[in-house]
N, C-alpha and C positions, 0 to 999 in steps of 0.2 A: 463404477466410473465408466463413462462411455469411451469408446475408442476414439482417439484423436487422429486427425490427419494433418500432415505438413502442407500448408498452402504455399503457393509460389511467393517468393520474397517480394516485398514492395520497396519503393525507393527510399533511400536513407534521408532522414532529417536529423541534423546534428542537434543533440539535446544538451550535452555538457552537464548532465546531472551528476552530482556527487552525493552518493547515498551512504549514510551512516545508520545502521540498524542494530539494536541491541536489546537485551532483556534485563530485568531486575530494576532496582532503583531504591530510593530512600522512602521513608514513611511520612513525608510532609505532604500536605494537601492544601490547596487554596483555590479560590474562584474569583475572577474579576468580572464585574458587570460593566459592559460597555454600551453606551447609547449607540444604536445602529447608525452606521455611516460616520462614526466618530463621536467624540464627546467624553463625558466623565467616566472614570473607571474606579470601581470600589472593590474591596477584597473581603471575602468572608471565609470562615473556617468550616470544618466538616460538621455533618449533622447525621440524623438517623432517617431510615426509610419511612415510607408511608404514602398516603394518597396525595397526589399532586393537586387535584382540584383546580386546574388551570385552563379549562376550555372556555376562554373569554373572548375569542375572536382575534387575539393578537398572537401571531406565530413567534414563539420565543425559543431560540436555539441555544444549546450549551456546547461550546467547543471544548471537548475533553481531549487534551493534547499534552505531550511530554514537556511541561515547563521545567521538570527536573528528571533525574534518572539518566539512564544510558542513552536515551534518544533526545536528550535536551539539545544537542548540537543541531538538530534539524527542525527545531520548534518553529522558527520563523518561516521555513519553507512550507509548513502546514497551516500555521495560523494566518499568515498574510493573505493567501488565496481565499480563505473563508471571509475575511474582512472585506476583500475586494468584491466578492460575490454579494455580500449583504448590502454594500453601498450601491452596487448596480441594481439590485432588487428594489431598494428604497428610492433610488433616483427614478425608477420606472413606475412609482406609485405604491410600492409595497405589496403586501399580500392581503387580498380581500379588503382593500381600502385602508389598511393600517400598516405603519412601518414595522419591519421585522426587528426584533430585539435579540441581542446576543450576549451571553455570559461566558467568560473564559475560565476554565478550570484545569487543574493539573492531573494527568493520568499517571505521572511518575514512572512511566514504563514499567508499571507494576500493578497487578490485579488488586492488591490490597489498597494501594494508594487510590487507584481509580474507583474502587467501591466507596471509599470515604467521600471522595469528591462527587461521585454520582449521587450519593445520599443528599449532599448539599444542593446539588442542581435540582433534584426532585422535590425536596421538602422546603428548602429555603428559597430557591430561585424559581421553582415551579416551571421548569422548562417543558416544552412540548416534544422536542427532538434533540438528539445528541449528534454532533458531527465529530467522529472519532470512535474509539481511541486509535492510537497509532500502531501498536504491535498486536500480532495475532493472539499471543498468549494472554495479553491484557483483555482483549475482546472476549476470548473464551471464558475468562474469569469473571466477567460481569454479565454474561448473557442471561443467567438466571434472574438477576435483579432487573435487567431490561425487560424480560418477559413478564415477570411478576408485576412490575410497576406499569406495564403497558405503555412504555415510552419508546418512540422510534429512535433508531440509531443507524447512522451511515458512516462508514469508514472509507477513507481513500487510500489506505496502505496495508490493510490486513490481507494476506494472501494464502494463509494456511488452508490446505484442502479440508481440514477438519471442520472448518466453519460452514462448508457446504451442507453438511448433514447435521450440524448441531441444532438442538431444539431451542429455537428463539421465539416461538409463537408467531412467526411472521413479521417480527419487529426489527430484525437486523438486515441491513443492506450494505453492499460494498461496491464501489466503482472500480477498484483495482482488480484485475483479473486473477483468479485463483492459480495456485502453483501447478495445477494439473495441466495448465497451458505452458507455463514457463519451463517445466521439466522437459517437454518435447522441444521447446525452442533451444534450450542449452544443448540438448542431445544433437540437434541438427548442426549446431556449431562444431561440436566435438567430432561427430562423424564426418562432417564436411572437411575437417582438417586432416582426415585420414587416420584418426585414432581408432584402434580396434580392441583394446584391452584396458578398460577404464576402472580405476578404483574410485569409489564414492565414499567420502567421509563426511558425516553430518552431525550437527549438534542434536542431542537427544531431547527434542521437544516437538510440539505439534508442527511447527514450521519446518524444522530440519528433517525429521523422519518422513513427513508427508512429501516434501520436495524430493527427497532421496528415492522414495518409492516411484514417483512419477518419472524421475530422470532415469532410473534403472530400467523401468519398463520400456521407455522410449529408446534407450540405447540398444536394448535387445531387439526391439522391433526394427531399428535402423541397421541391424547387422553387426553391432559391436558386442563384445563380451563384457560382463561386469566382473572384474577380477575379485572385488570384495565390496560389500555394502555394509559399512560399519558406522555405528553411532557412538559418540563420545559424550561424556558428562561435561557440560560447559563450565561447571564449577570445580572441576578437578584441579588438584595441586599442580600437576604437570601432564603433558600429553605424550610422553616418551613411548609408552606401550601402544597407544593408538596409532602413532606415526609408524612405529615398528611393524605393526600388522599390515599397514598399507605398503611399506617397503618390501616386506616378505612376499606380498602378492605379485610382485613383479609387473606392475602396469606400465603402459606406454603413455598414460595420462592420468591425472588426478582431478576429480571434481570435489571441491571443498564447499560445503554449505554451512556457513558460520556467521557470527556477528563479530564486530570489530575487536572487542576486548579479548575474548579467547581466541578469535581467529588469528590475530597477530601472533599469539603465543604458539598456535599450531603451525603456522607458517615458519616461525623462527625455528621450531623443532625440526621441521622438514629440511630446512637449510642445514641444520646441525647434523642430520642423519644422511645428508647427501642426496636428497630428493627434492631440493628446492627448485625454483624456477629456472636456474641455470643448468639443471640436470634433466628436468622432465617438464613437459607442458602441464601447467596448472590452470584449471578453470574454476571460476567462482560465480556467485550470484549477486543480486542487488544488495544483499546484506553486507557485502564487503566493498561496495563502490564508494570508497572514501580516499581522498587524496592525502589523508593523514595516516593511512594504514601502514605505508612503507616505513615511516618513522617509528612505528610501534614494533616493526619486525627488526629493523637495524637502523638506529638513529644516525649512524655514521655512513650509511649507504642508501640514499633514497631511491637508487635504481635497482634495489634488490628484487623488486616485483616486476621489473620490465618484462613485457610480453605476456603476463598473466591476463587471461581473457575472461569476460563475464557477460551476462545478460541482465537486463532490467526492463520493467515495463516502460514503454516509450514515453518520454516526456511530451513529445509532440508527434503523434503518428502521422505518417505521410498521407497527404490528401485532406487532412483536417484543416478546416478554415474556421477559426474562432478568434474573435477580438481579444479574448483573454491572453492568448499566446504572445501577441505583440505587446500587450500591456505588461505582461509578466517580465519580459526581457528588460523593460525599462526600470524594473525594481532593482536589478543587479543581484537578486537573491538566487541561490542555486535552485533549479526546478526539481526538487526531490518530492515526487508524488504530488506536486503542487496542483497540477491540472485536475487530478483525481479528487482532491479535497474541494476544489472550486466546484466541480460537478456535483459532488454530494450535496453541497449547499443549494445550488440552483435546482436540482431535481427535487429536493425536499420542499422548497418553496413552491415549485410548480405543482407538486402533488397536493399541497395544501390549498393552492388556488383552485385546482380541479375539483377538490373535495368541498370547496367553499367552507372550510372548517380548519381549526387548529387542533382538532381532536386527533391524537396519534393513531387511534383505531381507524379513523377515516382516511388519514394521510397514507398509511401503509398500504391500503387497498388501491391507491392511485399511483404508487411509485413505479410499478412496471408499466402501467398504462401510458404514462407520459413519456416513456422512453422507446416506444415501439408502435408500429402499425398505424401511425397517424400522419398528419401533415408535417413535413420536416421543418425544423427551426433550430437555431443555434445560439440565440440570446434570450435572456429572460423576457425582455420587452417584447420581442417578436412572438415568443411562445405565449406570453400572457394575453396578447391581442387576439391570437387565434382561439384561446380558451374562452375569452370574453365573447367571441363571435360564435360560440357553440361548437367549435371544431375539436376533434381529437388531435393530439400532437405527438410527434416523435422527436424528442429533444436529442440532438447529436451534440455531444459535449466537447470541451476542450481536449479531453483525453480520448476522443473518438466516439463512434456509435456505442451506446450502452446496451440497448436491447436486453433489459433485465430478464433473467429466467424466472421460473416460478419459485425459486429460492432466493431471489433478490440479488443476483450477481451477474456480471457480464457473461455472454456466451462465447466470447473469443478474447484473445489478447494479442497485442502488438508489442514487440520487444526490440530495444536497441542492443547492439553488440558493441562492447567497449573493451578497453584494455588499459593497463598501466604503462606509462612511458618511462624514459630514462630518469626523469626527475621525480617519479612517484605520483604524478598526476594522472587522473583518469580522463578518458575522452573516447568518443565513438570512433570505431575503426571504419575503414572504407569497405563496408559490407552492408548490403540492403537490410532494412528492418525485416524481422521475421514475424509472420502472422500465423497464429495457431487457433483452431476452432474445433468444437465438437463435430464429429462426423455429421455431415449434412447441413452444417451451419456455415454460411459464407463469412469470410473474414476480411 
């Protein structure tokens, strides 16, 4: 991993995002076929893998999102921006002269469910590209199938560092910045608060341990000591011993990297052992940015998490001008990775347009090209006109400049700093957004 630098903070833009992130789920799977820009919806069940045989000039997308499982609560925040993007694309003439089609399927917040749904999308619906899935573990679980099938996939919320080096055959992309950037962002908040001896407690999966490693390294680089870096089993019956280890380390702050279900239980145990938010400063990540979390910790005291701080990929980075951001506010839906899923959809369509093909092998080779080193544009219509005129484009998205690296992910990240209030709600604090980039990359 390249050395990161902390860039100067940039102006705060209130995001108001409420993030719920979790793993696991049930074993049900379904897919809905929706006529692009609205229309009829049908449902189909799971199928088996095989050759898609769908290079027919029509770009067909599969939205593989958590209709069920632990991430079901944020489904609308992910699905609706995809629908908005498809409508925008089709209102501007579609891709290569034909309307984009979209099929909706369940990832179940589970690799097993996602694999079954993906089989249906590939063999029954014959999609060219996937937008999703939502969770890093789910994405890692389907990468082999994505690579073997030769289908493009773009996720707007998978942040695990493991995805950077995973073998995807060049078919997997993500618009959300990897946690190698959010680790230093959270470290900057912690060190900026004067904390010098930090305990890191993370769920034992690709998201948790990868984030913990990035955070611990950045804390040390920032002059703080890591009192303990411990991983816990999110499926454990209780977390008494895990919390006891943290308490015994004697930290002046705790960073908890968790998902809501077990995160609430860990926080409840911290309170029970006297190292809750009223006794020690606790920091969390986007995985716990949920206004329902406090109720899970103490239903009788929604202020139990007051003062707990966290970071999350910025819903609307400062300086970004995109029509999507104003349009999204009008929906009233929480902006949970919404701009990132919108951008996945737009970039995939632009890459197909640049390739003059719906062949995933051709689209993947244009994904990075349309996000960097060309004429700037920030709407599908404007970008499409430039492509039609033979110009290279640099699409700057609703989530900010993308500038995909050679492994198909952003080369920098911008993060909101947020906290729980006395009512258990989350909101951005009066702190500038934090921008983090690889050494030598502007943010």
